[in-house]
N, C-alpha and C positions, 0 to 999 in steps of 0.2 A: 504494500500500500504506500501511497504517497504521504507526505506530511499533512495533507488536507483530509486524509481518511478515504481516499479513492483507491479501490482495489486495482492492482496492476496485473498480477498473475495469480492463478490458483491451480491447484492440483487436487483432484479427488481420488482417493484410494481407499481400499478396504480398511475397516477399523482394526483388523487383525495385523496390519502392517505397522511397523514402527514409524513414527513421524519423520525421522531422519531419512527414511527411504524415499518419502515424497520429495524432500529437498534435493536429494541426489538425482532423482528422475527429472525434476523440474529444471534444475540448473539455470536459475535466472540470469539473464544477460544484464550485468550491472557495470557501470563505468568504473575504471580503475580508481581506487581511493574510496570506494563506497564502503559503508558499514552496514551489515545486515544483523539486526538484533533478533534474538530468538530465545525461546524459553528453554528450560533444562532438558527437555526431550531431544534437543538437537545437539547435545554434547557429544562430540566425536573429535578427539584431538587430532587424529591423522587427517580427517577431512578439513578441519580448520586450517591446519598447516599447509595442506595441498592448495586450498583456495587462496590463501595468502600469497603463496609463491607463484602459482600459475596465473591467477586472475587478478592479483593485487586487490582482492576484496577481503575485508576483515569480517569474519563471522564471530560475533560476540554472543555466545549462548550463556544464559543464566547458569550459574554453577550451584550444585548441591553443596551442603555444608562439609561433606567429606571429599571434596574435589582434590585431585592431584595438582591441578593448576588453577588455584583460585584467582579471581580478578581483584584488582585494586578497588577500594571503596568507591572511588569516583566512577569506575566502570560499572559497578553494580547499580549505582544511582541512575546512570544513563540507560542501562538495559531496562530497569524497572520503569523508568519514565516513558521510554518509547514503546515498551510492551503494553502499557496501559492504553495507548492509542490504538494498537492492534486489537486488543480485547474489546475496546469500545466499538470499533468498526464491526467486528464479528457479532457483537450483541445487537447492533443496529440492523444487520442483515438478518439475523435469526428472528428478530421481532416481526419481520415480514412473513415468516413461515406460518402456514396454517397449522391447525392442531395435528393434522396428518397430511402426508404427501403421498398421493396415490400414483403409482407408476407401474407399468407392466414389465418394462425392461430396465436394465441398469442404465442404458443410454438415455431412456426417457427420464429417469430419476436425475441423472446428471444434468440433462437439459433444463429441467425445472429449477434445480439449484443455481445453475448459471443464470437463469432469468431473474431469480431473486437478487443475485449480485448485480446484474445489469440494472434492475429497478432501483436498487440502492444507489448505484452510481449516478443515474439520472436525477434522482432526488437530491443528491449532494450537489450536483452541478447547478440545479435550479434554485438551491437555497441561497 
């Protein structure tokens, strides 16, 4: 998402898959020097190092208390600050969901989710 809360990219995958799997598949195209803030589910030291070297993109994932590579306090603050924006955007999108979403196929379900994201984007642009 952008600083304004507009979704840029999304990846829908099975709930049985780890979150980091989605990030690996998505592989967002970010300009050099970008910082990608993530929650603790995206902690993968090798992946972070590879991204920093190959793409010159810094992946700052929230750390658990027993982390082998804890962040500095200022980094933790930034991660929490920017993650709040992401969580707010996700909440705004899911508020548009009906009580249940009826779909016959997985593609139909994904299309409906994409339309909710698109609706949110249009609403944000019009606001």
